[in-house]
N, C-alpha and C positions, 0 to 999 in steps of 0.2 A: 043251366047248363042242359044240354041235349042228352037224353038217355041213351045208353048203348045197347041197342036191341039185338046187334049182331053178335056172333061168336068171338070171343077173343082170339088172338093170334096163337096158334097152337092148340087151341081148344077143340076137341073132337065132338064136342056136344053140339054142333051146329045144327043147321036144318036137317030133319030126319029124311027129306027126299034127296038130299045131295049124296052121291056115291063118291066119298073122299078117296077111297081106294083106287077107283078108276081115274080120278083126277091126278093123284100122285104118279100112277103108272103112265098116263099120257105126258105129264110134265117131264118124268125121267126120260121117256122116248124123245121128246122134244129136245132136251139138253144133249142127249147122246147124238142125235141126228146133227144138231148145231155143231157139236165138238167135232164129229167126223167130217163134216162139210168144211170147216175151217182148216183142218189138218189136211185134207185132200186138196183144197186150193192152195195152200202154202206148198205142198209138194209139187203140184202142178207148175206153179210160178216159178219155184227154184229150179225145176227141170228146164223150163222155157228158157230161163236166164242162162243156164248152163249151156244148153245146146243150140239155142238160136241167136245169142249174141256173139 
């Protein structure tokens, strides 16, 4: 079997050069941006369907 040299899922003892706090901050920003992008597109398409059809 191959040895698992990487950190396990959820393990914070990963590579010391990795900035996990910054990774989580970036991921949360990406998820929020995606969520609001989807919501705004749904609102825009709904308004277009109401007023343009």
